[in-house]
Structure formats: structure tokens, C-alpha cells
C-alpha positions as CSV (number, residue, x, y, z in Angstrom):
1,X,0.0,0.0,0.0
2,X,1.4,3.4,-1.0
3,X,1.1,6.7,0.8
4,X,0.6,10.1,-0.7
5,X,4.2,11.0,0.1
6,X,5.4,7.9,-1.7
7,X,3.3,9.0,-4.8
8,X,4.9,12.5,-4.6
9,X,8.4,10.9,-4.4
10,X,7.7,8.8,-7.5
11,X,6.4,11.8,-9.4
12,X,9.5,13.8,-8.3
13,X,11.8,11.1,-9.6
14,X,10.0,11.2,-13.0
15,X,10.3,15.0,-13.3
16,X,14.0,15.0,-12.3
17,X,14.8,12.5,-15.1
18,X,17.2,14.1,-17.6
19,X,14.9,13.0,-20.5
20,X,11.8,14.8,-19.0
21,X,10.6,17.7,-21.1
22,X,9.7,21.1,-19.6
23,X,6.0,20.4,-20.3
24,X,6.2,17.1,-18.4
25,X,7.9,18.8,-15.5
26,X,5.3,21.5,-15.4
27,X,2.4,19.1,-15.4
28,X,4.0,16.9,-12.8
29,X,4.6,19.9,-10.6
30,X,0.9,20.7,-10.9
31,X,-0.1,17.2,-10.0
32,X,2.2,17.3,-6.9
33,X,0.5,20.5,-5.9
34,X,-2.9,18.8,-6.1
35,X,-1.7,16.0,-3.9
36,X,-0.3,18.4,-1.3
37,X,-3.4,20.6,-1.2
38,X,-6.0,20.2,1.6
39,X,-9.2,18.5,0.7
40,X,-10.9,15.2,0.1
41,X,-8.4,12.5,-0.7
42,X,-10.8,10.6,-3.0
43,X,-11.3,13.7,-5.1
44,X,-7.6,14.4,-5.3
45,X,-6.9,10.8,-6.3
46,X,-9.5,11.0,-9.1
47,X,-8.1,14.3,-10.4
48,X,-4.5,13.1,-10.3
49,X,-5.4,9.8,-11.9
50,X,-7.1,11.6,-14.8
51,X,-4.1,14.0,-15.2
52,X,-1.7,11.1,-15.2
53,X,-3.7,9.2,-17.8
54,X,-3.8,12.3,-20.0
55,X,0.0,12.7,-19.7
56,X,0.6,9.0,-20.5
57,X,-1.6,9.3,-23.6
58,X,0.6,12.1,-24.9
59,X,2.6,11.0,-27.9
60,X,5.6,13.2,-27.0
61,X,6.2,11.1,-23.9
62,X,8.8,8.3,-24.4
63,X,7.7,4.7,-23.6
64,X,9.8,4.4,-20.4
65,X,8.3,7.6,-18.9
66,X,4.8,6.4,-20.0
67,X,5.4,3.1,-18.1
68,X,6.5,5.0,-15.0
69,X,3.4,7.3,-15.2
70,X,1.1,4.3,-15.4
71,X,3.0,2.7,-12.5
72,X,2.2,5.8,-10.5
73,X,-1.5,5.5,-11.5
74,X,-1.4,1.9,-10.2
75,X,0.2,2.9,-6.9
76,X,-2.3,5.8,-6.5
77,X,-5.1,3.3,-6.5
78,X,-3.6,1.6,-3.5
79,X,-3.5,4.7,-1.3
80,X,-5.9,4.3,1.6
81,X,-8.5,7.0,2.2
């Protein structure tokens, strides 16, 4: 089972990758802000999951990064509310 802080760590690792584009880093920064904000965890999880799915569907993302993003989506589903 993952925690929100572990999800944030995974996202930070992806954005710090040398192959990460500026656009990807910006979107991940926004996703991390959503996770850190106060509010209902289930709503935050849903919004972040949608954002990550949208990012993973982007054709500019390389396959390794896409796989990492989908892994984060999977880990996000295990976060306890």
C-alpha cells in the first residue's frame, strides 16, 4: 500500500529525469500541488489519476516515462483514504 508522500516521491523522480521535457515537469509539478493541497483524498486521487492518464496518452512522452506514469497510477489506486 502506498502513501501520498510515496506517490509524490515517485512523481518527483520522473520529473527529475534528464529526459523529462519542460512540459512534463510543469504538469507533474501541478499534480504534486494537487496532492499536497488540503481536501478530500478521493477527489484528489481521481483528479490526479485523470491528469496522469492524460499525460501517459501524450505522444511526446517516451515509452519508459509512460510506463513510469502508469505505474504511479497503479500505486495511486492503493492509497488508503
